[in-house]
C-alpha positions, 0 to 999 in steps of 0.5 A: 535652613539648618537643623540638629535633632537627636534620634528620638525613637529606634525605627521598626524595620519592615514597619509603616511610619505615617509623620506629619512634620514634612519639610517642603523648603531647602534644608540640611539635618544633622544628628545633634550628637554626632554631628554627621549630615542625615539628609541635604535637600535642595529644592528647584535645583535639577531643570526640566528637560533633564527629566525627558528619559526613554519612555522604556525606563518608565515602563520598567519602573512600574514592573514588579520586583520580590527582592526588595526585602525589607523595604517591601514591609513585613512579608504576607499572603497578598504581598507574595500573590501581587502580579501571581493573579495569571498563575494557576497554582498561587502561594498559599502563604509564607512558609519556613523551609518544611512548609509550616506557615509563618506565626502571627506578629512574625517579623521576617521580610522575605520567605520560601511559601507555599503553594496551594497543591502543597509544594514548597518554592525553591526560592524565598521572596519578599512582597513583590512592588513596583521598583527595579534596579538599573545599571551596574550590580556587584558579585552576589552569591549567585551572580557576578558582577554585570549590568542588568539584565535590562540594562544590558538588553536596553542600553540607549534606553538607559543611556537617555538618563545619563544627563540626569544623571551627570547634573545630580552628580556635580551637584553632589560635588558642589553641596558635598564636595568631601563625601563626594570625594570619598565616594570617588576614589571608590569610583575611580576603581570599579570597571567603568563597563559597570559605571554611570560615565561622568559620575559617582554612581554606578546604580540606579533604583527606580521606583514607582507608587512604590510606598516603602517600608522602614529600611536601611540601604545595605549595598550603597557605598559607606563613604558616600551620600545617595542621591534622590529625585522624583519625576512626575508621571501622573497627579498624586499627593504624599508619598513624602520620604520619612526619616522615623528615627528623628519624626520627619519628612521630607517632600522631595517634587520633580526639580528637587534633589535629596541628598541622603545617608542611607545607612540612615532608616527611611520609609515613605508616607502614605501615597494617594494617587498614582505617578510619583516616580523616583530615582535613587542614583547610589555607587554599590559599595563593592562594585571596587571589587569587581574584576575588569 
């Protein structure tokens, strides 16, 4: 099925959406005005045995991260406090550099926070969510190009996901070869110790039961696409991936492959139950600027 839809709304970054129109069959969505591919959903394409990954990866996906920015939603005291139940001095509220609480109705996705004893944090954080990245990361103001800390210390577990990554990369090429080749030109220039071998990716974001707020991925390769699939590790319903500006969502299940433009606004429907582990495979935009 092919769809050509216009953008209906301008999405509000950091907000949550609930969309009832859900695609559950092979579908390619194009922007009606520009003709650009927004997503391509391929059902039942990935063999179940490829999801047999090291349990350490599953466990890592269930740990908290506080640097997901707008995907974690508008920053708030409850979101910041998540995972700090044992802390003696918990954050009292998100605040500015002077310790003033952020006003009602603010739209910040991360902030400093004030502790109960009045101290101000030295580092901003977003709401804590069960989401982690593994694989390679490009240079940031705080860090050089590198493998993530978990990856570096769990190389054998990390390698257990390589067959799934290669299969998805090959499928990506078979469906959208022009985008794959553009992405591969950048991939070839990247230090090979920071990319996933025999693929077109450097990095995976692994989420577990994480309902993302509306966001656009800034670090993904601009010329290519991001690949997405699900591993079921429990019983749940919902969580479909939404493209709110088109008022449409896609139901991605284990065995399905979604190719999508990560720079389009996207988020998730409400999730009931537990056990939805998602894999987001992509190439970091600046990874080719790393030196070997």
